[in-house]
C-alpha positions in Angstrom: -55.8 18.7 -21.8 -58.4 20.5 -23.8 -57.5 22.5 -26.9 -57.3 26.3 -26.2 -57.1 25.8 -22.3 -53.5 26.3 -21.2 -52.5 25.7 -17.5 -51.0 28.7 -15.8 -49.1 29.3 -12.7 -49.0 32.4 -10.6 -45.7 34.3 -10.2 -44.4 35.9 -6.9 -44.4 39.5 -7.0 -40.9 40.4 -5.7 -41.7 44.1 -5.3 -44.5 43.3 -3.1 -42.5 40.9 -1.1 -39.8 43.4 -0.3 -42.3 46.1 0.8 -44.1 43.3 2.9 -40.8 42.3 4.5 -39.9 45.8 5.2 -43.0 46.8 6.7 -43.3 43.7 8.7 -39.8 44.2 9.8 -40.1 47.8 10.8 -43.3 47.4 12.7 -42.3 44.3 14.5 -39.1 45.9 15.5 -41.0 49.0 17.0 -43.4 46.9 18.6 -40.8 44.6 20.2 -38.9 47.6 21.5 -42.1 49.0 22.8 -43.1 45.7 24.5 -39.6 45.2 26.0 -39.8 48.6 27.4 -43.1 47.8 29.0 -42.2 44.4 30.3 -38.4 44.9 31.2 -38.2 48.6 31.6 -35.3 48.7 29.0 -36.2 49.4 25.4 -32.7 48.3 24.3 -33.0 44.6 25.4 -34.6 43.4 22.1 -32.1 45.3 20.0 -29.1 43.8 21.9 -30.7 40.4 21.6 -30.9 40.6 17.9 -27.3 42.2 17.6 -26.0 39.5 19.7 -26.7 37.0 16.9 -23.8 38.5 15.1 -21.7 40.3 17.8 -22.0 37.5 20.5 -23.3 37.0 24.0 -21.2 39.7 25.5 -23.5 42.4 24.0 -26.2 41.1 26.4 -24.0 41.3 29.5 -23.0 45.0 28.9 -25.1 47.6 30.7 -28.5 47.9 28.9 -28.2 51.3 27.5 -28.2 53.0 24.1 -25.1 52.1 21.9 -25.2 53.4 18.2 -23.1 50.4 17.0 -25.4 47.8 18.7 -28.3 49.7 17.5 -27.2 49.7 13.7 -26.2 46.0 13.9 -29.5 45.0 15.6 -31.6 46.9 13.1 -29.6 45.5 10.1 -29.8 41.9 11.2 -33.4 42.3 12.2 -34.1 43.7 8.7 -32.1 40.9 6.9 -34.0 38.2 8.9 -37.3 39.8 8.2 -36.7 39.9 4.4 -35.7 36.3 4.6 -38.8 35.2 6.5 -40.9 37.5 4.2 -39.7 35.5 1.2 -40.8 32.3 2.9 -44.2 33.6 3.9 -44.9 35.1 0.5 -43.7 32.1 -1.5 -46.0 29.8 0.3 -49.1 32.2 0.7 -49.0 34.3 -2.6 -51.8 32.4 -4.4 -54.7 32.6 -2.0 -55.7 36.2 -1.1 -55.8 38.6 1.6 -57.6 36.7 4.4 -55.2 33.6 4.0 -52.4 36.0 3.7 -53.3 37.5 7.2 -54.2 34.3 8.9 -51.6 32.2 7.3 -48.9 35.0 8.0 -50.0 35.1 11.6 -49.4 31.2 11.8 -46.1 31.6 10.1 -45.2 34.3 12.8 -46.2 31.9 15.5 -44.1 29.2 13.9 -41.0 31.6 13.6 -41.4 32.4 17.5 -41.3 28.7 18.2 -38.1 28.1 16.0 -36.4 31.5 17.2 -36.8 30.8 21.0 -37.1 27.1 21.3 -34.8 25.8 18.5 -32.3 28.4 18.1 -31.8 29.0 21.7 -29.8 25.8 21.4 -27.2 27.9 19.6 -28.0 31.2 21.4 -28.9 30.1 24.9 -29.2 33.7 26.1 -32.4 33.8 24.0 -34.3 31.3 26.1 -35.0 33.5 29.2 -36.1 36.3 27.0 -39.1 34.4 25.5 -42.4 35.9 26.6 -45.9 36.5 25.3 -45.1 40.3 24.2 -42.4 38.9 21.8 -44.8 36.2 20.7 -47.4 38.8 19.7 -44.7 40.8 17.8 -43.9 37.7 15.8 -47.5 36.9 15.1 -47.9 40.6 14.1 -45.0 40.4 11.9 -46.4 37.4 9.9 -49.8 38.8 9.7 -48.6 42.1 8.3 -46.2 40.4 5.7 -49.0 38.3 4.5 -51.6 41.1 4.4 -49.3 43.7 2.9 -48.0 41.2 0.3 -51.7 40.5 -0.7 -52.7 44.2 -0.7 -49.6 45.2 -3.1 -49.4 42.0 -5.2 -49.7 42.6 -8.9 -50.9 39.1 -10.1 -48.9 37.7 -13.1 -49.4 34.3 -14.6 -47.3 32.3 -17.0 -48.1 29.1 -19.0 -47.0 25.9 -17.1 -44.5 24.0 -19.4 -45.1 20.2 -19.6 
């Protein structure tokens, strides 16, 4: 290595990750509720599906109506999952800028949709019939939002690489 030229690595901005995860999570939750209302005529189907991860399949078998407990559990579980996925997206994409954040985030959203509705439906079989293009769009929007919001809020910080 040349004298005076130190190798640096970029740190992940955790504050931007949290805001990106919250933004993506809230927007995708609202979008999923609206899209399930448009497709199924019942806005609470998506919330019940998310709550069923913790509460069990019986949540899906009840009459599809408003229930405060199911709403609270569904929102909490959705936001926790959103934060975990946001950490994955931002950890991978934080070095490349806004365009890659948007496109890469959208591709991650597509991958998360495939994982959620094709792999995890093995453990939650009641998810499988609920897969549709509207929920696919909500996942893609989530990923793009997380990648874009992170890149817009990120404060770049670099540290020397120890050899």
